[in-house]
DOKEVEX-631650 format. One record per atom (N, C-alpha, C, CB): x, y, z; residue in one letter. Coordinates in steps of 0.2 Angstrom, whole numbers, plus 2048, in hexadecimal, padded with zeros to 3 digits. Glycine has a CB too. Layout:
DOKEVEX-631650
XYZa
...
END
This chain:
DOKEVEX-631650
BE77EDD85m
BEA7EFD7Fm
BEF7F5D7Em
BE47F0D7Am
BEF7F9D80g
BF57FDD7Eg
BFC7FCD81g
BF3804D80g
BFB7F8D88m
C037F6D8Bm
C067F0D84m
C017F2D95m
BFF7EDD84s
C027E7D7Fs
C057EAD79s
BFB7E2D7Cs
C027EED76t
C047F1D71t
C0C7F4D70t
BFF7F6D70t
C0D7F7D77f
C137FAD79f
C197F6D7Af
C137FED7Ff
C177F0D7Dl
C1C7ECD7Dl
C1D7E7D78l
C1C7E8D83l
C197E3D75a
C197E1D70a
C1F7E0D6Aa
C157E3D6Ea
C217E5D67p
C267E7D61p
C2D7E5D66p
C257F1D5Ep
C2C7E7D6As
C347E7D71s
C377DFD72s
C317EAD7As
C337DBD70l
C327D3D70l
C317D0D6Cl
C307D0D73l
C307D3D66i
C337CCD5Fi
C397CBD60i
C347CFD56i
C3D7CDD61e
C457CDD61e
C477CDD69e
C477D4D5Ce
C4C7C7D6Ar
C4E7C8D70r
C527CDD72r
C527C3D71r
C527D2D77s
C547D8D79s
C5B7D6D7Fs
C4E7DBD7Ds
C607D5D7Fr
C667D3D84r
C687D9D87r
C6C7D0D81r
C697DAD8Et
C6A7E1D90t
C6F7DCD98t
C607E8D91t
C737DED98p
C777DED9Dp
C737DEDA5p
C7D7E3D9Cp
C717D9DABe
C6E7D9DADe
C707DADB4e
C6B7D6DABe
C6D7DFDB8l
C727E2DBEl
C757DCDC4l
C6D7E6DC3l
C717D7DC3m
C737D1DC8m
C7B7CEDC7m
C6F7CCDC6m
C7C7D0DBFd
C827CDDBDd
C897D1DBEd
C817CBDB6d
C867D7DC1q
C8A7DCDC0q
C8F7DADC6q
C867E3DBFq
C997DADC5p
C9C7D8DCAp
C9B7DEDD1p
CA47D7DC7p
C9B7E5DD0g
C9D7E9DD5g
C957E9DD8g
CA17F1DD3g
C907E4DD7l
C897E6DDCl
C8C7E6DE3l
C827E0DDBl
C897E9DE8p
C897E8DEEp
C877E3DF2p
C867EDDF0p
C8A7DEDF7r
C877D9DF8r
C807D8DFBr
C8A7D7DFAr
C7F7DEDFEt
C797DDE02t
C737DEDFAt
C787E4E09t
C747E1DF5q
C6E7E1DF2q
C707DCDEDq
C6C7E8DEFq
C747D7DECl
C777CFDE8l
C717CBDEDl
C837CCDEBl
C737C9DF6l
C6F7C7DFAl
C677C7DF8l
C707CBE00l
C677CFDF9s
C5E7D2DF8s
C5C7CDDF2s
C5D7DCDF5s
C5F7CDDECa
C5D7CBDE6a
C5D7C4DE5a
C627CDDE1a
C637C0DE7l
C617B9DEBl
C5C7B7DECl
C637B8DF1l
C5B7B9DF3t
C547B6DF6t
C4E7B8DF3t
C547B7DFCt
C4D7BDDEFg
C487BFDECg
C477BBDE7g
C4A7C5DEAg
C4A7B9DE2l
C4A7B3DDDl
C4A7ACDDFl
C507B4DD8l
C4B7ABDE5a
C4A7A5DE9a
C427A5DEAa
C4F7A6DF0a
C3F7AADEDr
C387ABDEBr
C337AADE8r
C367ADDEAr
C377AEDE0v
C337ACDDBv
C347A6DD8v
C337B0DD7v
C397A2DD8h
C3A79BDD6h
C35798DDAh
C41797DD8h
C35797DE2l
C2D794DE3l
C28797DE1l
C2B792DEAl
C2679BDE1v
C1F79FDDFv
C1F79ADD8v
C207AADDDv
C2379CDD5s
C2379ADCEs
C22793DCAs
C2979DDCCs
C2478EDD2g
C22788DD1g
C28785DCCg
C1B788DCFg
C2D789DCBt
C34786DC7t
C3677EDCAt
C3C78CDC8t
C38781DD1p
C38777DD5p
C34773DD3p
C37775DDDp
C30775DD4a
C2C76EDD3a
C2A76CDCCa
C2576DDD6a
C2976FDC8q
C2A76EDBFq
C2F76ADBFq
C2C776DBBq
C3776DDC2i
C3B769DC2i
C3B761DC3i
C3F76BDC4i
C3B761DC9w
C3875CDCEw
C33756DCAw
C32761DD4w
C2E758DC6k
C29755DC5k
C2E74FDBEk
C2275ADC4k
C32752DBBe
C35752DB5e
C3B74BDB5e
C3975ADB5e
C3E74FDBDi
C4474ADC1i
C3F742DC2i
C4874EDCAi
C3C744DC6r
C3873FDC9r
C35739DC3r
C30743DCEr
C3073CDBEn
C2E739DB9n
C35734DB6n
C2C73FDB4n
C39738DB4w
C40733DB2w
C4372EDB7w
C46738DB1w
C42732DBDa
C4472BDC0a
C41725DC2a
C4672DDC5a
C39726DC2a
C35722DC2a
C3571CDBAa
C30725DC3a
C37721DB6r
C3771CDAEr
C3F717DAFr
C38723DA4r
C4271ADB1t
C4A718DB3t
C4C713DB8t
C4F71DDB5t
C48713DBDd
C4870EDC3d
C4D711DC6d
C4A705DC2d
C4D718DC7t
C5571BDCAt
C5171FDD1t
C5A723DC4t
C5671CDD6q
C55721DDDq
C5D724DE0q
C5271CDE4q
C60723DDCt
C66729DDEt
C6772DDD9t
C6D726DDFt
C64733DD9l
C6573ADD8l
C6B73EDD8l
C6273CDDBl
C7073CDD3r
C75744DD3r
C76748DCFr
C7A744DD2r
C74750DD0v
C70755DCEv
C7575CDCEv
C69755DD2v
C7775BDC6l
C7A763DC5l
C77767DC3l
C7F764DC0l
C7676FDC6d
C73774DC6d
C75779DC2d
C72775DCBd
C77779DBDi
C7A77DDB8i
C79786DBAi
C76779DB1i
C7E78ADBBa
C7D792DBCa
C77792DC1a
C7A797DB3a
C7978FDC6c
C7278EDCEc
C73795DD2c
C75787DD5c
C7579ADD3g
C727A0DD4g
C7379FDDCg
C6B7A1DD2g
C6F79FDE0g
C6F7A0DE7g
C6E799DEBg
C6A7A6DE8g
C6D794DE4g
C6A78BDE5g
C6378BDE8g
C6F786DEBg
C5F790DE8a
C5A78CDE9a
C54786DE7a
C5A78FDEBa
C57787DE0v
C54781DDCv
C5777BDDEv
C55781DD6v
C5D779DE0l
C61773DE0l
C5E773DE9l
C6C775DDDl
C5D777DEAr
C5B775DF3r
C53773DF4r
C5C77CDF8r
C51776DF0n
C48774DF0n
C4876CDECn
C4277BDE8n
C4D76ADEAl
C4C764DE6l
C4D75FDE9l
C4F764DE1l
C53760DEEa
C5675DDF5a
C5375DDF9a
C5B75EDF7a
C4D760DFBk
C47761DFFk
C4275ADFDk
C43768DFDk
C3F75ADF6r
C3B757DF2r
C3F750DF2r
C3B75BDEBr
C46750DF2a
C47749DF1a
C48744DF6a
C4C749DEFa
C4A748DFDe
C4A745E03e
C44742E06e
C4E749E07e
C3E748E04r
C36746E05r
C35740E01r
C3174BE03r
C3773DDFDe
C35739DFAe
C37732DF9e
C3473BDF4e
C3D734DFCg
C4172CDFEg
C4672BDFAg
C3D725DFFg
C4B72FDF4f
C4F730DF0f
C56732DF4f
C4C735DEBf
C5D72FDF0q
C62730DF2q
C64735DEEq
C6572BDF4q
C6673BDF1f
C67743DEDf
C6E745DF2f
C5E74BDF0f
C71746DEAs
C7574CDEBs
C76750DE5s
C7A74ADEFs
C79757DE6g
C7975BDE2g
C7D75FDE1g
C7375DDE2g
C80764DDCl
C84767DDCl
C8476EDD7l
C87764DDCl
C86773DDAg
C8077ADD8g
C8777EDD4g
C7C77FDE1g
C8977EDCCl
C8E784DCAl
C8A789DC9l
C92783DC5l
C8F78FDC9d
C8D798DC9d
C95799DC7d
C8979CDD1d
C9479DDC3i
C997A3DC0i
C9C7AADC7i
C947A7DB8i
C967A8DCCn
C957AEDCFn
C997ACDD7n
C8C7B0DD0n
C9E7AEDD7p
CA27ACDDDp
C9C7AEDE4p
CAA7B1DDEp
C997B3DE5r
C957B7DEBr
C907B1DEDr
C917BEDE8r
C8B7B0DE4a
C857ABDE5a
C877A4DE7a
C817ACDDFa
C8E7A2DE5v
C8F79BDE7v
C9079BDEFv
C95798DE2v
C947A0DF0n
C967A2DF9n
C8E7A3DFDn
C9B7AADFBn
C887A6DFBf
C827A6DFCf
C7D79EDFBf
C817ABDF7f
C7E79CDF7a
C7A795DF7a
C7F78FDFDa
C7B791DEDa
C8678FDFCn
C8878DE02n
C8778DE08n
C8A78DE01n
C85794E0Aq
C84797E11q
C7B792E12q
C847A2E12q
C77793E0Dh
C70790E0Eh
C70789E0Bh
C6A795E0Ah
C76783E0Ba
C7477FE09a
C7277CE0Ea
C7677DE05a
C6D778E10k
C68775E18k
C6976EE17k
C5D778E19k
C6E76BE10y
C6E765E10y
C74763E10y
C6B764E0Cy
C78762E14a
C7F764E13a
C8375AE15a
C8176DE1Ba
C8775CE0Eg
C88758E0Cg
C87752E06g
C87759E0Fg
C7F755E05l
C7B755DFEl
C7D759DFBl
C76756DFEl
C7D75FDFCl
C7D765DF7l
C84767DFAl
C7576CDF9l
C8676ADF1r
C8E76EDF2r
C8C775DEDr
C97768DF0r
C91777DEDy
C8F77DDE8y
C9677FDE8y
C88784DEAy
C98782DE0k
CA0784DDCk
C9F787DD8k
CA577FDD9k
CA478DDD6v
CA5792DD1v
CA678EDCEv
CA9799DD2v
CA3791DC6g
CA678DDBFg
CA0792DBAg
CA5782DC0g
CA578FDB4d
CA1793DAEd
C9E78EDA8d
CA7799DAAd
C9978EDA8a
C95789DA5a
C96789D9Da
C8E78ADA6a
C98790D9Cl
C9B78FD95l
CA078CD93l
C9C793D93l
CA4789D97s
CAC787D96s
CAC780D9Bs
CB378FD99s
CA977EDA0d
CAA779DA5d
CA5777DA8d
CAE77BDAAd
CA0772DA5i
C9E76FDA9i
C9D767DAAi
C99771DA8i
C9E764DB0p
CA175EDB4p
C9C757DB0p
CA175FDBFp
C9E752DB1g
C9874DDAFg
C97749DB7g
C9B747DA8g
C96743DB6g
C95740DBDg
C8C740DBEg
C9B745DC3g
C88744DBCf
C82744DBFf
C7E73FDB9f
C7F74BDC0f
C79740DBEn
C7373BDB8n
C6C741DB7n
C6F731DBCn
C6E745DBBv
C6874CDB8v
C6E754DB8v
C5F74DDC1v
C6C756DB2v
C6F75DDB2v
C69761DB1v
C7675FDADv
C68766DB6i
C6276DDB4i
C66773DB5i
C5B76FDBAi
C61777DAFc
C6477EDAFc
C5C780DAEc
C6A780DA8c
C5C787DB5t
C5878BDB4t
C58794DB4t
C55788DB7t
C56796DB0l
C5679DDADl
C5E7A0DADl
C517A1DB0l
C5F79BDA8f
C6879EDA8f
C6979FD9Ef
C6E795DABf
C6479BD9Bl
C6679DD94l
C667A3D91l
C6279BD90l
C617A6D92h
C5F7AED93h
C647B2D92h
C5B7B0D99h
C687B1D96h
C6F7B5D96h
C737B4D91h
C757B4D9Ch
C747B0D8El
C787B0D88l
C777AED82l
C7C7AED89l
C7C7B2D7Ch
C7A7B3D77h
C787AAD74h
C7F7B8D74h
C767ABD6De
C727A5D6Ae
C7879DD6Ae
C6E7A8D62e
C7C7A0D68g
C8379BD69g
C87798D6Fg
C8979FD66g
C8579DD73e
C8979CD79e
C83797D7De
C8D7A4D7Ee
C7C798D7Ca
C75795D7Fa
C7778ED7Ba
C6C799D7Ea
C7778DD76q
C78787D72q
C7E783D75q
C7A789D69q
C84785D77n
C8A783D79n
C8977FD80n
C8E78AD79n
C87784D82v
C86782D8Av
C7F77AD88v
C8078CD91v
C7A77BD85m
C76775D84m
C7876FD80m
C70777D81m
C7E76FD7Eh
C82768D7Ch
C84768D81h
C87768D77h
C8A76AD85r
C8C76AD8Br
C89766D92r
C8C770D8Cr
C84768D93m
C7E765D97m
C7D75ED95m
C79768D96m
C7D75FD8Fm
C78756D8Am
C80752D8Am
C74757D7Dm
C84755D8An
C8D74FD8Dn
C8C74DD93n
C97752D8Dn
C8B752D99a
C8C753DA0a
C8674DDA2a
C8B75BDA3a
C7F74ED9Et
C7B749DA4t
C7C741DA3t
C7474ADA4t
C7B73EDA4q
C7C736DA4q
C73733DA5q
C82735DACq
C6E739DA4g
C67736DA5g
C6373BDA2g
C66736DADg
C62742DA7l
C5D746DA4l
C5F74CDA6l
C56744DA7l
C5D750DA0l
C5F759D9Fl
C5875DD9Fl
C6275CD96l
C57760DA6v
C52763DA6v
C5476DDA5v
C4F760DAEv
C5176FD9Fv
C53778D9Fv
C4C77BDA0v
C5677CD96v
C4C77EDA3h
C47784DA7h
C4778BDA5h
C49785DAEh
C4578CDA1d
C47796D9Fd
C3F798D9Ed
C4C798D96d
C4179ED9Cl
C3B7A2D9Bl
C3B7A5D95l
C3A7A7DA1l
C347A4D92s
C317A6D8Es
C2F7ACD89s
C2F7A6D8Fs
C347AFD85r
C337B5D83r
C2B7B8D7Fr
C397B6D7Fr
C287BDD84s
C1F7BCD82s
C1F7C5D86s
C197B2D87s
C187C7D82t
C177CCD86t
C147CAD8Dt
C127D1D83t
C0F7C4D8El
C0D7C5D93l
C117C0D9Al
C067C3D92l
C187BED96g
C1D7BDD9Ag
C217C3D9Eg
C217B9D96g
C1F7C6D9By
C247CFD9Cy
C1F7D3DA0y
C257D5D92y
C1A7D0DA1l
C137D6DA5l
C157D2DACl
C097D5DA1l
C167CCDACl
C137C7DB2l
C1B7C7DB6l
C107BDDAFl
C227C9DB2a
C287C8DB4a
C267D0DB7a
C307C6DAFa
C227D5DB3s
C247DDDB7s
C1F7DFDBEs
C227E5DB0s
C1A7D9DBFv
C167D9DC3v
C197D4DC9v
C0F7D7DC0v
C187CEDC7g
C1C7CADCDg
C217CCDCFg
C1D7C4DCDg
C277CDDCCt
C2D7CEDD0t
C2D7D4DD4t
C337CEDCCt
C287D9DD4r
C257DEDD9r
C227DBDDFr
C207E4DD5r
C1D7D6DDEl
C197D2DE4l
C1E7CFDE7l
C147CEDE2l
C237CCDE6l
C277C7DE6l
C2E7C8DECl
C2A7C7DDFl
C2F7CDDE8s
C377D0DEAs
C377D8DEBs
C3D7CEDE4s
C387DADF1r
C3A7E1DF2r
C417E4DEEr
C3A7E2DF9r
C467E0DEBa
C4D7E1DE8a
C4A7E6DE1a
C517D9DE7a
C4E7EADE1h
C4D7EEDD9h
C507EADD7h
C4F7F6DD7h
C547E6DD9i
C597E4DCFi
C547DDDCFi
C667E0DCFi
C517D9DD2v
C4C7D5DD1v
C477D7DCCv
C497D2DD7v
C447DEDCEh
C3E7E0DCAh
C427E3DC3h
C397E6DD0h
C477E4DC2t
C4A7E9DBEt
C4D7E1DBAt
C507F0DC3t
C527DCDBAd
C547D6DB8d
C4E7D2DB5d
C587D3DBFd
C477D2DB8g
C447CDDB5g
C417CFDB0g
C417CBDB9g
C3E7D6DAEv
C3C7D8DA7v
C427D8DA3v
C387E0DA8v
C477D9DA5s
C4D7D8DA0s
C4F7D0D9Ds
C547DBDA5s
C4D7CDDA3s
C4F7C6DA0s
C497C2D9Bs
C517C0DA7s
C427C6D9Cv
C3E7C3D97v
C3F7C6D91v
C377C3D99v
C427CAD90r
C447CED88r
C487CCD86r
C467D5D88r
C4E7C9D89g
C527C4D87g
C547BDD87g
C547C5D89g
C4D7BAD87a
C4A7B4D89a
C497B1D82a
C447B5D8Ea
C4A7ABD7Ff
C4A7A7D7Bf
C407A6D79f
C4E7A0D7Ff
C3C7A7D72t
C387A3D73t
C3679DD73t
C377A5D71t
C33799D73k
C32792D71k
C3478FD6Dk
C2F791D70k
C32792D66s
C3678FD60s
C3E791D5Fs
C32792D5As
C40798D62e
C46797D62e
C49792D66e
C4879CD64e
C48791D6Cf
C4A78CD70f
C4C786D6Ef
C4778BD74f
C45784D69a
C4677CD66a
C4B77DD60a
C3F778D63a
C4C783D5Fk
C52784D59k
C59783D5Bk
C5478CD56k
C5A786D63l
C5F784D65l
C6077ED68l
C62788D67l
C5C77AD6Aa
C5D774D6Da
C5D76FD68a
C59772D72a
C5C76FD60a
C5E76CD5Aa
C6576DD59a
C5B76FD53a
C66775D59a
C6C773D57a
C70772D5Ca
C6F777D53a
C71771D62a
C7576ED66a
C76768D66a
C74770D6Ba
C73764D62d
C7475ED60d
C6D759D66d
C7D75CD61d
C6975CD69l
C65758D6Cl
C60756D68l
C6275AD70l
C5E74FD69q
C5874BD66q
C54749D69q
C5A746D63q
C4E749D66n
C4B746D6Bn
C4874AD72n
C4F742D6Cn
C4974FD71f
C47754D78f
C3E756D78f
C4B75CD78f
C3E757D7Es
C38758D7Es
C37761D7Fs
C35753D84s
C33763D7El
C3376CD7Fl
C2B76FD80l
C37771D77l
C29772D88r
C22772D88r
C2377AD8Cr
C1E76BD8Cr
C1D77CD8Bs
C1D784D8Es
C19781D95s
C1878CD89s
C1C784D9Bv
C1B784DA2v
C1778CDA3v
C22783DA7v
C1578CDA8w
C13791DACw
C19795DB1w
C0F78FDB0w
C1B799DB2p
C1679FDAFp
C1A7A2DA7p
C167A8DB6p
C1A7A0DA3c
C1C7A3D9Cc
C237A0D9Cc
C1D7ACD9Bc
C25798D9Dr
C29797D9Dr
C2A791D98r
C2B798DA2r
C3078FD97i
C33789D95i
C36784D98i
C35789D92i
C3377DD95c
C39779D99c
C39773D93c
C35776DA3c
C40772D94l
C4476DD8Dl
C46764D93l
C4F774D88l
C42760D90c
C4575BD93c
C4A757D8Dc
C3E757D96c
C4D752D91w
C5274FD8Aw
C5474AD90w
C59755D85w
C54744D8De
C5873DD90e
C5D73BD8Be
C53736D90e
C61736D91k
C66733D8Bk
C6472DD8Bk
C6E734D8Dk
C6472AD85r
C62724D84r
C6571FD80r
C5D724D82r
C6B721D7Fs
C6F71CD7As
C70716D7Fs
C7971FD76s
C73711D7Cv
C7670BD7Fv
C7B70BD84v
C77707D7Bv
C7E70FD84d
C83711D88d
C82716D8Ed
C87713D83d
C7B717D8Ca
C7A71DD93a
C7B71AD99a
C73720D94a
C8071ED9Fv
C7E71BDA4v
C7A71DDAAv
C8371ADA6v
C74719DAEv
C7171BDB2v
C7471BDB8v
C6C71ADB2v
C7671FDBCl
C7671DDC4l
C7271DDC8l
C7A721DC7l
C6F718DC6s
C69715DCCs
C6B712DD2s
C64710DC8s
C70710DD3g
C7270EDD9g
C78711DDCg
C73707DD9g
C7D714DD8a
C84717DDCa
C8371CDE0a
C8971ADD7a
C8771CDE5a
C8A722DE8a
C8B728DE7a
C8D722DE9a
END
């Protein structure tokens, strides 16, 4: 009771603070430790499995066997690697590109890419340049880093970039989410950066209603938005216009 009362006032509105992992002078060993810890958090929280479920359902509806996936703000590349593994296991033709503004994160991702020729990662700024040519665009745990206008801009760019499906997976600002981040990051990682940035991320996250307003302002129509465990939000949008290009057989 006392802890919830203490935390709740600070979560009524977003509170954005610079996260340690985004600092340019961060020592390499600390960055690598943080990226490894985040990969573990992703896996245990079920993020790749949830995103894969959305992709697989969309592929079944559209009779798509070839998946060309763009991962915006990919970090160390853990989500894209996991998706490639799942796609291979289920018989899909898969290729993926991860985009991140941090050169050292991109280097880490390329060094750990287990699917040579299928996955690649490059440096890029989602605020100014999102490439096209993909039938699936995903974005995980990134929008809470941005101002409202920036988040709206990125969502609009991702909508224009995909030829089929857009999946955005992010934190939801809540007291329970804050407590889970406080405890979970300590159980899953020894990295101080992960512990600190985990709770900072929740304080900077959007609520479900705020997220819906951003999506509407970004011109996404007929999107679905639902709460998923653990205290996260999943937005899905499909391009359904008559000129939509679904790459079901192209290489």
